[in-house]
N, C-alpha and C positions, 0 to 999 in steps of 0.2 A: 450520387457522388458512391451508393452501394458496388460495392462488388464482388457481392454470394464468400467471401472469406471473412474471416474474423472482424470483428467489429474494429479491433484493438490490436495491435500487433505491434510491438516496443521490439527495435532490435540493436542490442548491444549498445545499450544505454548508456555516456560517462554525463557527471556532474561533479567537478569540485571547485573550490573557491580558497582566490585567495588569500592568505593569513600576513597581514601587515604587522611588526614592532611600532613601535613609539618612533614619530619624526619618518612614518612612512613605508620604511625599508621592509620588502620581501622578506619574512620569517620560514614559512612553508607553503603547503596548498591540502585544504581539507580532502582526505576522498573521498566524497560523500556518499557517491553511486559510481561505481564500478563494472563497469561489461555487463547489464543487464539486458535480461531477455524474455517474455516469454506475450503470448495471446490472450487474448480476454473475444468469447464468444457472444454474438447477439443474444439479453437473454440471461447471461450467465454472473455470475457471484465471485471473484477471487479473494479471498479474505489475505490479507498480505501483515504477514504479525513480526515481530524482534522486539530485541530490548529499546527502551528509548536511545536513542541515539546512532539504531541502524540503519538509518537514512529509509524510513519510508514515506515521512513527508517530502522529502527532499524529491523525493522519487516522482511522488504525486506530481508538484508543481511542476519538474519537468518536464511530466506528459501534457502537460495543460500552455506551457511554452512560460514558466511564470516563474523563475527567469527559463532561459531557451538554453539547453541541455550544452557541454561542451563538444562533443560526441555521438554521435546513434542515430538512429532511424526512430520516429514515433507516428506510422503510418491508422490513419482514423481515418474508418471505411475508405479503404487503399489511397490515401490522399497522406504522405508527406507533411506531417505539420511544422517540422522543421525548419525547410523550404519555404511557410507561407511568411508573407508579411503584408503588414497595413490591413485594411479592409477585407483581403482571403484569408487573414489569420480569425480576424474576430468574427466573419461568418462563419466556419467552421468551431470557434469556440461557443457560439451560441446553442452546442447540440453535447455541448458539455459543462456541467455545472458541478460544485465541490461545497460539502455542506461541513463546516469545521465543529472543531470540540467544544468550543465556547459560542455560547448564542448570542449572551450579552455583548460580549466583545465583535461583534459580524452584524447584530444587528445598532440600525442607530438612534440612538437615546431616542433622539426629536421628533423621531417622524413614528407614525400611527404602524400598527400593523400591515393597512389598507396599500397605505402608503409607501413600504418597505418589500411586498410582494409584490406590487406596481413598475417596481424603480427598472427590472431590466427589461420590461415593456415600452418604457418609455425610454431605456438607453437605444431598443434596436429600433426605436418606433415606428411598434407593432398594433396596429388598428386603430381608430377614434377611442375617443377621451371616454364613451360610453361602452362602447363595448371592449373596452381594457378591465373598465371595473366589475362588467359580468364575470370576466374572467375570474378576476381576482377573486369574486364571491365563492366560484368553483372548486381552484382550487382550494382555496379555505378551506369548504366542508370536506373536499376530500381528504386534509389528512384530518379531520378531526373538528375543527375548533369553528365553529358558528359566526358566520361572517357578520349579522347584525350584533351580536355580544361582546364580537371581540378586535373586529374589525379597524374601530375610534380608539384602541388602547396602545399606551407605549411599552414599548422592553417593561419598562421598572414595573408596571401592574400584572405582568407575566408570571407563574412559575418557569422553572426552568425545564421540564418537559413539556411549557406550552410555547418558550420562548422556542424550543430545538425542532417543535411543530414548523413555527413562523419561518424558521433558515429552511426547512423542505420543502415549502412552500413555496418559497423564492425560489427553491434550484428548480422546483416542476414548472415552472410559472412558462418556460419559452421550449419548455414539452424538448425535454432532451433526451439524448439516445443512453449519455452516460453521463453517470453519476459518479462520483468519489467521496467515500465519508471517511475521513481524517478524524477516529476516536470521537467520530460521533455523539457517541451515546454510555462516552466513561464517564464525565461530569455526571451519572442521573444517576437517584434509586434505585434502588432494585426492580421496585415494582414500575414505576415507568420508567425503564429503560427496554422491559422486560412488553409494553405496552407500545413505547415506539417501534421497537423490534419486530413486533407483529405490524404496525401497522408498514415498514420498510417491506414486509413482505408481499402483503398485500397489493400496495402501489407496484411494487417490481410484478406481480403480476397480471394487474388491470392492465397498465401500462407498458406493458412489455421494453421495462427498462433494464439497463444494465450497470451491475454495480462493482467498485475497484471500494472491497469494504476492510480499512485501516484501523486495526487496533493490537495491544499488549496483551490480550485478555484472550487468550487458545480458547479458552471453555466457553465465552463467548459468539470467537469465530466459529466455532464448533457450528453454533446454532442454525448460521446465514448463508454458510461460503460452500457450491459445489465444489470448488478446487479453492486449498489454502498452498499460499509462498510462504516462506522463514528468508528471511533478511540478517548478517551478520554483516554488521561495519562494511555495510556499501554493497553487501555482496551477495546472490543468491544460493541460498544456499540446499533448499528441497523444495521443489510445486509438486505438488499430484491433487489426485481426488480428496475431499476430505476426510471421506469414512478408511479409506486407504491407509494415507496419512495418522490419522488420529488409532486407528489397529494397529500400522505395523512401520513405524518410522521411521526412516533410513540413516535424518545424520545424528550425531550424538548431539547436535546442539538442538536439534526439535524435542529429542529423548529428554536431556535436561530441562527443556520449556510445562514439557508433558509433565515431567514427575512434578514440577513447581505447582500446577493447578492444586488447590486445597483442596481436601477433602470431608463433605461434613461425618463423615463416618469415625467416630474415635476409637471403630475398632480395628480401619482397616489399614494395613502395614504400612510404617514408612520406610522412602523410596531410598531404593539400595542408594550407598555410599557412591558405585560408580556410575549414579545417571544424574548427580548433581556436577554442578561447575562453580569452580573457586573464582578470587578477581574480579577484577573491572576489565571489562573491558578495554584491547588499546588505542593507542590515538589517533584517529582515521590520518593524520598529520602524519603517523612513521606506524602503516602495518606491517605487521609481522608479512617473512620470504613466506611463500605458499603457501601454505592455507594457512588463511584468515584464524582463522580457529584453532589453531594448533596450540596458540602459548597457555587455551584453558579446557582443552581436551584431555579429558581419562586414557582416549585408544591411539593417539599422537604418536609415530615412528619417526626416522630420520628422514623416512621421503618426503614426509609432510612439510619439510621446513622446503625441500627444494625443488620439489614439483604442486604447479599450483592443481587444484583437482577440478577437473572443469565438473561443467554437467553436465552427465549421461542416467540414456533413463536403466535403471534397475528392475521395476515390475511395471506394472500394466497400465501407460499414463501417469507414471510415478519418475521423478527426476533428483537426482542428488548428488550434490557436487563433496566427496570425499575419495578417501582411497580404503576408507577402512569400514564401508556400512556397515549398520549396525541390522544383524537377521539375513546379511546373505553375502553368499559367498561369489567375491570378487575379487579376484586378483589384483594387487595393486601394482600400480609400473615401476620398473627398478629405475633410481636416477643416477645417473653420469655421474662421474667425477668431474666435471666440470658446475654442474647442478649442485654437487655437494656443497663447490670451492666456496660456488657466490654465494650459498647459505650461509657458511661461517662466515662469511668477510662481511656480512649484515647488506650485501647486492638482493633488493626482489626481483626472486625470478621469477623467467616468463607464465605464461599459461602452459599448462600440459598440455592442454588439447583446445579445439574450437568449441565456443556455445553450441549449440543448436539455437535457433533464435523461435522456430516452429514447437512451443511447449505448449500445444493447447490440448482438445480433448483428442 
């Protein structure tokens, strides 16, 4: 399957869900993921951040085709997963695994640790029983769990960190190329979180793994990511190298997220008012016209309601979807009279430009 290109190439992905009122009458459509594009190279970690409800987990599940997206392409090693069905999709999924936020919710409480880790090997009919057992012991040892000590335990006999190591071991059992971590360390205390993050970095280096690391904590994402993508209300608003994005964010939403990171230094100055945002995100059933962030943005102007800003390259490998990006002198487009009238009437305006799908290195 390998093509020499990016391991994962997501193009114009859309995921929507119908909302039905009592009686089964359709009352709206949740626009959970709207026209998202990015690439992920082999061996890279892409951090995906945003507020709760921004669509991060929905995007991850759409990539895995669980459920399938409404539109777009998901190319994994050059093969479009959206077009695959049955056994072909099952074979492709073998190379992609997911680790969830709550390990106890994803582990069968009646099974032993060894049986949980062996489950994917059985499902894919990999090797004889003795061979599977040896592989399970190797994987448990790799994640820091003594198979002789923990193999026969049930999840209820594990700590949160140990249970998450079991979930990671299960994800590693089939030797995947891509692992998606969906808030996988957010429920752990600080010390255990640091240990698990160190484990993930070691595994990535030793096994040449590729990660999509989802979290809402930007300080955490900075520790593990090569690049960072920021989502807001189903849209990708900024993506770029981690060092560049944290040093000089371009989108006002990213600036606000960074300003919200707690600073343990009591003498440090508080974030300026212009860096903060107020209010709740709008409903994904009825998102604002133009820029979806404009209703909370301190830099918003009339054009933001009339023209949707496309992701555009504003620095080296650094993209942002903003008419008035921070720290960049980039001209904003002029809104036509028709676009202004559309925005004033409440009709969502079309995108102001196409989104480049090749947002890699």
